[in-house]
Structure formats: structure tokens, C-alpha cells
ZAROMI-695830 format. One record per atom (N, C-alpha, C, O): residue number from 1; atom name; x, z, y negated. Coordinates in Angstrom, 3 decimals. Last residue first. Example, Ala and Ser with C-alpha at 12.3 -4.5 7.8 and 13.67 -1.06 7.14 Angstrom:
2
SITE    n  atom         u         w         v
SITE    2     N    12.850     7.080     2.250
SITE    2    CA    13.670     7.140     1.060
SITE    2     C    12.900     7.870    -0.030
SITE    2     O    13.409     8.039    -1.138
SITE    1     N    13.190     7.800     5.690
SITE    1    CA    12.300     7.800     4.500
SITE    1     C    13.200     7.800     3.300
SITE    1     O    14.236     8.465     3.319
***
This chain:
115
SITE    n  atom         u         w         v
SITE  115     N   -17.053     3.463   -34.283
SITE  115    CA   -18.427     3.917   -34.044
SITE  115     C   -18.468     5.145   -33.209
SITE  115     O   -19.549     5.656   -32.916
SITE  114     N   -14.818     2.228   -34.753
SITE  114    CA   -14.892     3.551   -35.367
SITE  114     C   -16.287     4.124   -35.165
SITE  114     O   -16.662     5.123   -35.779
SITE  113     N   -12.824     0.129   -32.800
SITE  113    CA   -14.170     0.630   -33.090
SITE  113     C   -14.096     2.025   -33.681
SITE  113     O   -13.393     2.894   -33.165
SITE  112     N   -10.423    -0.761   -31.996
SITE  112    CA   -10.610    -0.657   -33.447
SITE  112     C   -11.977    -0.123   -33.810
SITE  112     O   -12.276     0.064   -34.989
SITE  111     N   -10.652    -0.996   -29.309
SITE  111    CA    -9.730     0.032   -29.821
SITE  111     C    -9.875     0.234   -31.313
SITE  111     O    -9.496     1.278   -31.842
SITE  110     N   -12.192    -3.196   -28.760
SITE  110    CA   -12.820    -1.881   -28.756
SITE  110     C   -11.942    -0.773   -29.286
SITE  110     O   -12.441     0.283   -29.674
SITE  109     N   -10.355    -5.245   -28.610
SITE  109    CA   -11.278    -5.205   -29.763
SITE  109     C   -11.944    -3.846   -29.878
SITE  109     O   -12.233    -3.391   -30.985
SITE  108     N    -9.203    -4.679   -26.139
SITE  108    CA    -8.406    -4.558   -27.357
SITE  108     C    -9.297    -4.473   -28.593
SITE  108     O    -9.014    -3.709   -29.515
SITE  107     N   -11.381    -5.271   -24.475
SITE  107    CA   -10.824    -3.930   -24.487
SITE  107     C   -10.022    -3.692   -25.761
SITE  107     O   -10.140    -2.640   -26.390
SITE  106     N   -11.652    -7.998   -25.043
SITE  106    CA   -12.766    -7.097   -25.283
SITE  106     C   -12.266    -5.659   -25.396
SITE  106     O   -12.670    -4.920   -26.294
SITE  105     N    -9.208    -8.976   -24.165
SITE  105    CA    -9.560    -9.118   -25.572
SITE  105     C   -10.694    -8.166   -25.944
SITE  105     O   -10.696    -7.594   -27.034
SITE  104     N    -9.437    -8.318   -21.413
SITE  104    CA    -8.338    -7.768   -22.218
SITE  104     C    -8.706    -7.820   -23.700
SITE  104     O    -8.540    -6.832   -24.416
SITE  103     N   -11.643    -9.857   -20.679
SITE  103    CA   -11.723    -8.406   -20.582
SITE  103     C   -10.629    -7.734   -21.410
SITE  103     O   -10.867    -6.700   -22.036
SITE  102     N   -10.541   -12.400   -21.116
SITE  102    CA   -11.720   -11.984   -21.863
SITE  102     C   -11.857   -10.467   -21.854
SITE  102     O   -12.149    -9.857   -22.882
SITE  101     N    -8.468   -12.352   -19.229
SITE  101    CA    -8.146   -12.415   -20.660
SITE  101     C    -9.326   -11.961   -21.495
SITE  101     O    -9.156   -11.227   -22.468
SITE  100     N    -9.980   -12.323   -16.897
SITE  100    CA    -9.059   -11.213   -17.165
SITE  100     C    -8.718   -11.181   -18.654
SITE  100     O    -8.683   -10.113   -19.266
SITE   99     N   -11.216   -14.780   -16.944
SITE   99    CA   -12.025   -13.606   -17.261
SITE   99     C   -11.173   -12.374   -17.525
SITE   99     O   -11.574   -11.484   -18.276
SITE   98     N    -9.382   -16.409   -15.901
SITE   98    CA    -9.463   -16.384   -17.360
SITE   98     C   -10.369   -15.252   -17.835
SITE   98     O   -10.293   -14.824   -18.987
SITE   97     N   -10.036   -15.912   -13.210
SITE   97    CA    -8.749   -15.458   -13.740
SITE   97     C    -8.743   -15.429   -15.270
SITE   97     O    -8.163   -14.524   -15.869
SITE   96     N   -12.590   -17.148   -13.071
SITE   96    CA   -12.419   -15.717   -12.775
SITE   96     C   -11.136   -15.191   -13.404
SITE   96     O   -11.143   -14.146   -14.055
SITE   95     N   -11.907   -19.788   -13.642
SITE   95    CA   -12.864   -19.068   -14.492
SITE   95     C   -12.736   -17.562   -14.315
SITE   95     O   -12.770   -16.803   -15.283
SITE   94     N   -10.191   -20.290   -11.495
SITE   94    CA    -9.689   -20.368   -12.866
SITE   94     C   -10.604   -19.632   -13.834
SITE   94     O   -10.137   -18.937   -14.736
SITE   93     N   -11.946   -20.116    -9.359
SITE   93    CA   -10.883   -19.124    -9.495
SITE   93     C   -10.295   -19.113   -10.887
SITE   93     O    -9.940   -18.056   -11.409
SITE   92     N   -13.400   -22.440    -9.747
SITE   92    CA   -14.071   -21.147    -9.904
SITE   92     C   -13.043   -20.040   -10.100
SITE   92     O   -13.244   -19.134   -10.910
SITE   91     N   -11.349   -24.239    -9.160
SITE   91    CA   -11.998   -24.288   -10.474
SITE   91     C   -12.710   -22.963   -10.743
SITE   91     O   -12.628   -22.427   -11.848
SITE   90     N   -10.784   -23.510    -6.536
SITE   90    CA    -9.755   -23.361    -7.567
SITE   90     C   -10.353   -23.386    -8.963
SITE   90     O    -9.920   -22.646    -9.846
SITE   89     N   -13.216   -24.153    -5.276
SITE   89    CA   -12.713   -22.774    -5.245
SITE   89     C   -11.673   -22.545    -6.339
SITE   89     O   -11.681   -21.504    -6.996
SITE   88     N   -13.328   -26.910    -5.739
SITE   88    CA   -14.375   -26.035    -6.278
SITE   88     C   -13.894   -24.580    -6.328
SITE   88     O   -14.138   -23.869    -7.303
SITE   87     N   -11.092   -27.775    -4.296
SITE   87    CA   -11.146   -27.988    -5.746
SITE   87     C   -12.183   -27.064    -6.386
SITE   87     O   -11.941   -26.502    -7.454
SITE   86     N   -11.963   -27.035    -1.729
SITE   86    CA   -10.728   -26.459    -2.284
SITE   86     C   -10.734   -26.593    -3.801
SITE   86     O   -10.420   -25.640    -4.513
SITE   85     N   -14.192   -28.673    -1.472
SITE   85    CA   -14.386   -27.225    -1.512
SITE   85     C   -13.142   -26.507    -2.033
SITE   85     O   -13.255   -25.483    -2.706
SITE   84     N   -12.941   -31.197    -1.460
SITE   84    CA   -13.960   -30.877    -2.467
SITE   84     C   -14.113   -29.366    -2.595
SITE   84     O   -14.158   -28.839    -3.706
SITE   83     N   -11.368   -30.941     0.844
SITE   83    CA   -10.728   -31.158    -0.459
SITE   83     C   -11.685   -30.788    -1.584
SITE   83     O   -11.288   -30.141    -2.553
SITE   82     N   -13.363   -30.793     2.767
SITE   82    CA   -12.481   -29.635     2.563
SITE   82     C   -11.751   -29.736     1.227
SITE   82     O   -11.541   -28.726     0.556
SITE   81     N   -14.429   -33.394     2.465
SITE   81    CA   -15.267   -32.219     2.233
SITE   81     C   -14.419   -30.979     1.981
SITE   81     O   -14.719   -30.197     1.080
SITE   80     N   -12.218   -34.948     3.213
SITE   80    CA   -12.737   -35.045     1.853
SITE   80     C   -13.589   -33.819     1.524
SITE   80     O   -13.484   -33.267     0.429
SITE   79     N   -12.039   -34.176     5.889
SITE   79    CA   -10.911   -33.914     4.984
SITE   79     C   -11.368   -33.977     3.531
SITE   79     O   -10.955   -33.157     2.711
SITE   78     N   -14.519   -35.142     6.787
SITE   78    CA   -14.243   -33.710     6.840
SITE   78     C   -13.080   -33.350     5.917
SITE   78     O   -13.128   -32.327     5.234
SITE   77     N   -14.169   -37.877     6.484
SITE   77    CA   -15.201   -37.214     5.693
SITE   77     C   -14.965   -35.701     5.674
SITE   77     O   -15.189   -35.054     4.652
SITE   76     N   -10.614   -38.622     6.386
SITE   76    CA   -11.904   -38.482     7.052
SITE   76     C   -12.905   -37.816     6.112
SITE   76     O   -12.532   -37.264     5.078
SITE   75     N    -8.339   -41.071     5.181
SITE   75    CA    -8.942   -39.745     5.082
SITE   75     C   -10.297   -39.743     5.775
SITE   75     O   -11.027   -40.734     5.751
SITE   74     N    -7.102   -43.574     5.138
SITE   74    CA    -7.393   -42.942     6.419
SITE   74     C    -7.975   -41.549     6.360
SITE   74     O    -8.096   -40.895     7.396
SITE   73     N    -6.852   -44.961     2.847
SITE   73    CA    -5.612   -44.395     3.401
SITE   73     C    -5.851   -43.619     4.691
SITE   73     O    -4.915   -43.070     5.272
SITE   72     N    -9.468   -45.505     2.203
SITE   72    CA    -8.618   -46.623     2.649
SITE   72     C    -7.325   -46.129     3.293
SITE   72     O    -6.769   -46.788     4.171
SITE   71     N   -10.166   -42.930     1.348
SITE   71    CA   -10.836   -43.533     2.512
SITE   71     C    -9.970   -44.645     3.085
SITE   71     O    -9.762   -44.722     4.296
SITE   70     N    -8.561   -42.780    -0.911
SITE   70    CA    -8.357   -41.829     0.186
SITE   70     C    -8.995   -42.360     1.471
SITE   70     O    -8.416   -42.245     2.552
SITE   69     N    -9.695   -44.809    -2.473
SITE   69    CA    -8.307   -44.954    -2.015
SITE   69     C    -8.007   -43.993    -0.861
SITE   69     O    -7.280   -44.350     0.066
SITE   68     N   -12.204   -43.664    -2.942
SITE   68    CA   -12.121   -44.946    -2.231
SITE   68     C   -10.714   -45.150    -1.678
SITE   68     O   -10.550   -45.610    -0.548
SITE   67     N   -11.314   -41.435    -4.366
SITE   67    CA   -12.085   -41.244    -3.140
SITE   67     C   -12.035   -42.516    -2.296
SITE   67     O   -11.848   -42.454    -1.081
SITE   66     N   -10.080   -42.647    -6.545
SITE   66    CA    -9.245   -41.923    -5.584
SITE   66     C    -9.995   -41.576    -4.295
SITE   66     O    -9.373   -41.437    -3.242
SITE   65     N   -12.252   -43.884    -7.903
SITE   65    CA   -11.073   -44.650    -7.486
SITE   65     C   -10.284   -43.931    -6.396
SITE   65     O    -9.866   -44.557    -5.423
SITE   64     N   -14.112   -41.710    -8.343
SITE   64    CA   -14.462   -42.930    -7.603
SITE   64     C   -13.218   -43.613    -7.041
SITE   64     O   -13.141   -43.886    -5.843
SITE   63     N   -12.553   -39.914    -9.809
SITE   63    CA   -13.212   -39.484    -8.579
SITE   63     C   -13.539   -40.699    -7.729
SITE   63     O   -13.270   -40.711    -6.527
SITE   62     N   -11.869   -41.487   -11.998
SITE   62    CA   -10.815   -41.061   -11.066
SITE   62     C   -11.417   -40.606    -9.739
SITE   62     O   -10.864   -40.877    -8.673
SITE   61     N   -14.358   -41.679   -13.225
SITE   61    CA   -13.679   -42.895   -12.787
SITE   61     C   -12.587   -42.571   -11.767
SITE   61     O   -12.405   -43.298   -10.790
SITE   60     N   -14.950   -39.004   -13.842
SITE   60    CA   -15.816   -39.757   -12.929
SITE   60     C   -15.118   -40.999   -12.377
SITE   60     O   -15.269   -41.330   -11.201
SITE   59     N   -13.153   -36.273   -14.089
SITE   59    CA   -13.019   -37.683   -14.464
SITE   59     C   -13.792   -38.526   -13.454
SITE   59     O   -13.329   -38.733   -12.332
SITE   58     N   -12.905   -33.467   -13.883
SITE   58    CA   -14.215   -34.104   -13.989
SITE   58     C   -14.142   -35.522   -14.546
SITE   58     O   -14.966   -35.921   -15.370
SITE   57     N   -10.801   -31.972   -13.220
SITE   57    CA   -10.798   -32.511   -14.590
SITE   57     C   -12.090   -33.235   -14.902
SITE   57     O   -12.348   -33.580   -16.055
SITE   56     N   -11.555   -31.399   -10.600
SITE   56    CA   -11.376   -30.282   -11.534
SITE   56     C   -11.319   -30.763   -12.981
SITE   56     O   -11.743   -30.041   -13.883
SITE   55     N   -11.721   -33.975    -9.494
SITE   55    CA   -12.896   -33.106    -9.489
SITE   55     C   -12.752   -31.978   -10.494
SITE   55     O   -13.718   -31.629   -11.173
SITE   54     N    -9.086   -34.815    -9.827
SITE   54    CA   -10.160   -35.530   -10.521
SITE   54     C   -11.436   -34.697   -10.567
SITE   54     O   -12.153   -34.711   -11.568
SITE   53     N    -7.817   -33.079    -8.046
SITE   53    CA    -7.533   -32.982    -9.484
SITE   53     C    -8.636   -33.661   -10.285
SITE   53     O    -9.072   -33.137   -11.311
SITE   52     N    -8.925   -34.021    -5.638
SITE   52    CA    -9.091   -32.622    -6.044
SITE   52     C    -8.858   -32.450    -7.537
SITE   52     O    -9.616   -31.754    -8.213
SITE   51     N    -8.027   -36.692    -5.664
SITE   51    CA    -9.467   -36.398    -5.681
SITE   51     C    -9.692   -34.971    -6.164
SITE   51     O   -10.556   -34.733    -7.008
SITE   50     N    -5.270   -36.259    -5.482
SITE   50    CA    -5.819   -36.898    -6.682
SITE   50     C    -7.324   -36.667    -6.789
SITE   50     O    -7.842   -36.467    -7.888
SITE   49     N    -5.176   -35.227    -2.908
SITE   49    CA    -4.767   -34.387    -4.029
SITE   49     C    -5.337   -34.944    -5.332
SITE   49     O    -5.824   -34.194    -6.178
SITE   48     N    -5.954   -37.536    -1.570
SITE   48    CA    -6.808   -36.346    -1.492
SITE   48     C    -6.462   -35.359    -2.601
SITE   48     O    -7.351   -34.725    -3.170
SITE   47     N    -3.735   -39.150    -2.214
SITE   47    CA    -5.063   -39.506    -2.702
SITE   47     C    -6.032   -38.337    -2.619
SITE   47     O    -6.857   -38.163    -3.515
SITE   46     N    -1.689   -37.790    -0.902
SITE   46    CA    -1.584   -38.016    -2.349
SITE   46     C    -2.961   -38.330    -2.920
SITE   46     O    -3.319   -37.834    -3.989
SITE   45     N    -2.598   -37.989     1.705
SITE   45    CA    -2.556   -36.674     1.072
SITE   45     C    -2.404   -36.790    -0.450
SITE   45     O    -2.939   -35.966    -1.193
SITE   44     N    -2.395   -40.766     2.117
SITE   44    CA    -3.674   -40.073     2.327
SITE   44     C    -3.685   -38.734     1.605
SITE   44     O    -4.674   -38.382     0.963
SITE   43     N     0.388   -41.329     1.611
SITE   43    CA    -0.679   -41.806     0.707
SITE   43     C    -2.011   -41.071     0.882
SITE   43     O    -2.686   -40.783    -0.106
SITE   42     N     2.553   -38.454     2.129
SITE   42    CA     1.858   -39.645     2.610
SITE   42     C     0.700   -40.038     1.689
SITE   42     O     0.096   -39.173     1.054
SITE   41     N     5.255   -37.505     0.182
SITE   41    CA     3.863   -37.183     0.493
SITE   41     C     3.160   -38.469     0.934
SITE   41     O     3.166   -39.460     0.205
SITE   40     N     7.565   -38.864    -0.511
SITE   40    CA     7.564   -38.087     0.720
SITE   40     C     6.123   -37.765     1.144
SITE   40     O     5.816   -37.756     2.336
SITE   39     N     8.214   -42.073    -1.852
SITE   39    CA     7.418   -40.842    -1.873
SITE   39     C     7.437   -40.167    -0.506
SITE   39     O     7.337   -40.830     0.527
SITE   38     N     9.475   -44.477    -2.117
SITE   38    CA    10.276   -43.358    -1.630
SITE   38     C     9.507   -42.036    -1.617
SITE   38     O    10.104   -40.983    -1.391
SITE   37     N     7.602   -46.185    -3.215
SITE   37    CA     8.114   -46.485    -1.864
SITE   37     C     8.927   -45.335    -1.284
SITE   37     O     9.054   -45.233    -0.064
SITE   36     N     4.715   -44.836    -4.794
SITE   36    CA     6.160   -45.066    -4.804
SITE   36     C     6.703   -45.230    -3.398
SITE   36     O     6.311   -44.499    -2.488
SITE   35     N     2.055   -44.412    -5.333
SITE   35    CA     2.413   -45.432    -4.350
SITE   35     C     3.909   -45.738    -4.304
SITE   35     O     4.311   -46.797    -3.821
SITE   34     N     1.666   -42.344    -7.186
SITE   34    CA     0.734   -42.491    -6.067
SITE   34     C     1.200   -43.444    -4.975
SITE   34     O     0.794   -43.312    -3.820
SITE   33     N     3.870   -42.505    -8.931
SITE   33    CA     3.419   -41.211    -8.418
SITE   33     C     2.563   -41.380    -7.168
SITE   33     O     2.722   -40.636    -6.200
SITE   32     N     4.002   -45.248    -9.513
SITE   32    CA     5.115   -44.562    -8.861
SITE   32     C     4.663   -43.263    -8.210
SITE   32     O     5.034   -42.964    -7.075
SITE   31     N     1.534   -45.679   -10.813
SITE   31    CA     1.857   -46.401    -9.581
SITE   31     C     2.978   -45.699    -8.814
SITE   31     O     2.905   -45.572    -7.592
SITE   30     N     1.842   -44.021   -13.059
SITE   30    CA     0.743   -43.811   -12.129
SITE   30     C     1.039   -44.463   -10.783
SITE   30     O     0.815   -43.859    -9.734
SITE   29     N     4.076   -45.309   -14.285
SITE   29    CA     4.138   -43.907   -13.864
SITE   29     C     3.080   -43.627   -12.801
SITE   29     O     3.390   -43.056   -11.755
SITE   28     N     2.978   -47.816   -14.836
SITE   28    CA     4.153   -47.712   -13.962
SITE   28     C     4.292   -46.295   -13.416
SITE   28     O     4.587   -46.100   -12.237
SITE   27     N     0.929   -47.076   -16.587
SITE   27    CA     0.588   -47.743   -15.328
SITE   27     C     1.757   -47.666   -14.342
SITE   27     O     1.546   -47.473   -13.144
SITE   26     N     2.454   -45.996   -18.698
SITE   26    CA     1.487   -45.173   -17.974
SITE   26     C     1.168   -45.786   -16.616
SITE   26     O     1.141   -45.082   -15.607
SITE   25     N     3.900   -48.240   -19.537
SITE   25    CA     4.615   -47.071   -19.022
SITE   25     C     3.671   -46.175   -18.211
SITE   25     O     4.052   -45.659   -17.161
SITE   24     N     1.796   -49.859   -20.440
SITE   24    CA     2.682   -50.331   -19.371
SITE   24     C     3.408   -49.152   -18.720
SITE   24     O     3.514   -49.079   -17.495
SITE   23     N     0.813   -48.237   -22.503
SITE   23    CA    -0.049   -48.610   -21.379
SITE   23     C     0.793   -49.035   -20.184
SITE   23     O     0.535   -48.622   -19.053
SITE   22     N     3.004   -48.188   -24.208
SITE   22    CA     2.543   -46.932   -23.618
SITE   22     C     1.663   -47.216   -22.399
SITE   22     O     1.755   -46.523   -21.387
SITE   21     N     3.053   -50.916   -24.872
SITE   21    CA     4.203   -50.291   -24.203
SITE   21     C     3.810   -48.977   -23.539
SITE   21     O     4.243   -48.692   -22.423
SITE   20     N     0.444   -51.406   -26.071
SITE   20    CA     0.933   -52.125   -24.882
SITE   20     C     2.090   -51.443   -24.160
SITE   20     O     2.094   -51.402   -22.930
SITE   19     N    -1.941   -50.354   -27.480
SITE   19    CA    -0.731   -49.580   -27.193
SITE   19     C    -0.053   -50.174   -25.960
SITE   19     O     0.019   -49.521   -24.918
SITE   18     N    -3.935   -52.268   -27.795
SITE   18    CA    -3.587   -51.390   -28.909
SITE   18     C    -2.302   -50.611   -28.725
SITE   18     O    -1.645   -50.247   -29.701
SITE   17     N    -4.153   -53.539   -25.322
SITE   17    CA    -3.830   -54.329   -26.513
SITE   17     C    -3.355   -53.448   -27.665
SITE   17     O    -2.471   -53.842   -28.426
SITE   16     N    -4.832   -51.364   -23.664
SITE   16    CA    -3.627   -52.144   -23.383
SITE   16     C    -3.198   -52.944   -24.615
SITE   16     O    -2.007   -53.018   -24.918
SITE   15     N    -7.264   -50.684   -24.833
SITE   15    CA    -6.171   -49.710   -24.842
SITE   15     C    -4.850   -50.446   -24.638
SITE   15     O    -3.872   -50.193   -25.341
SITE   14     N    -8.655   -53.001   -24.275
SITE   14    CA    -8.485   -52.592   -25.676
SITE   14     C    -7.356   -51.558   -25.805
SITE   14     O    -6.596   -51.571   -26.773
SITE   13     N    -8.712   -53.035   -21.524
SITE   13    CA    -7.990   -54.109   -22.219
SITE   13     C    -7.761   -53.765   -23.692
SITE   13     O    -6.773   -54.200   -24.284
SITE   12     N   -10.429   -51.037   -20.850
SITE   12    CA    -8.994   -50.771   -20.717
SITE   12     C    -8.190   -51.829   -21.453
SITE   12     O    -7.102   -51.545   -21.953
SITE   11     N   -13.000   -51.857   -20.801
SITE   11    CA   -12.448   -51.486   -22.103
SITE   11     C   -10.981   -51.093   -22.035
SITE   11     O   -10.359   -50.843   -23.067
SITE   10     N   -13.731   -52.153   -18.184
SITE   10    CA   -13.427   -53.374   -18.936
SITE   10     C   -12.791   -53.065   -20.298
SITE   10     O   -12.120   -53.919   -20.878
SITE    9     N   -14.574   -49.745   -17.231
SITE    9    CA   -13.146   -50.054   -17.078
SITE    9     C   -12.749   -51.328   -17.827
SITE    9     O   -11.566   -51.557   -18.077
SITE    8     N   -17.343   -49.673   -17.409
SITE    8    CA   -16.557   -49.208   -18.554
SITE    8     C   -15.069   -49.536   -18.453
SITE    8     O   -14.377   -49.599   -19.469
SITE    7     N   -19.015   -50.258   -15.319
SITE    7    CA   -18.319   -51.379   -15.959
SITE    7     C   -17.420   -50.956   -17.122
SITE    7     O   -16.798   -51.808   -17.756
SITE    6     N   -20.282   -47.910   -14.630
SITE    6    CA   -19.315   -48.485   -13.700
SITE    6     C   -18.470   -49.583   -14.353
SITE    6     O   -17.323   -49.797   -13.961
SITE    5     N   -20.476   -45.570   -17.299
SITE    5    CA   -20.995   -46.746   -16.607
SITE    5     C   -19.890   -47.366   -15.760
SITE    5     O   -18.716   -47.345   -16.131
SITE    4     N   -20.248   -43.052   -18.734
SITE    4    CA   -19.713   -43.290   -17.395
SITE    4     C   -20.400   -44.429   -16.659
SITE    4     O   -20.850   -44.263   -15.526
SITE    3     N   -23.253   -42.867   -20.686
SITE    3    CA   -21.876   -42.490   -20.418
SITE    3     C   -21.508   -42.835   -18.986
SITE    3     O   -22.380   -42.902   -18.120
SITE    2     N   -25.245   -44.935   -22.735
SITE    2    CA   -25.049   -44.320   -21.433
SITE    2     C   -23.570   -44.040   -21.223
SITE    2     O   -22.725   -44.876   -21.545
SITE    1     N   -27.051   -44.636   -25.709
SITE    1    CA   -25.825   -45.038   -25.048
SITE    1     C   -25.704   -44.263   -23.738
SITE    1     O   -26.028   -43.078   -23.668
***
């Protein structure tokens, strides 16, 4: 079986059929957040933000959809590149920051050592 095939979106119909009200609510929420008529954040920046989040959550479908939408909204290649590097820095920063917890747990575990 192959993962993340371009045609996988066809299975959305099964989600829609199995949970129609939740699907409808999700689609309305998604549309409002990204394309709401009263949104203050311009579409280009909303889509670049969506690309950054998609990169950190590693959703291949979201990366594709929001990169194409960012392009359509007028994002430049340089803006996309900076967005990619911002997402990479934040993802790496998360690993570093969670390392603080690992060090704390390690230090705490050492307090019980009788060696």
C-alpha cells in the first residue's frame, strides 16, 4: 500500500457520509478561518501561516493545498522559503525546549540513585 497518494482525497466522501454534521461543521469552520469575509489577516498571510502549520504537523495534503492557495493569493517564492525556514526553526525549537523536560526527568531520576 502506498501512503499519501494524490487521489486519496476521494475518501473524504466516506468521512462525510459517516459523520455528516461534523463534516459540515468542520468545512464551515475551515472556510471561515481561511476565507471569512471579515477576516483581518489577508489571505496570503493566512495561507502562509497554514503552510507553516502544515509543515510542522507534516500533513502532506495540507502542504499541497495551502502552498497552491498561497501562490494563488500572491505569495512569492521568497516568502514561501522564509515560511519554510520559520516552520523548521520552530519545529527544531520545540525539540530543544522539550529537551528541558528530558533533562529535568533525568535529574529527578538521579536523586533516587543509591549507587
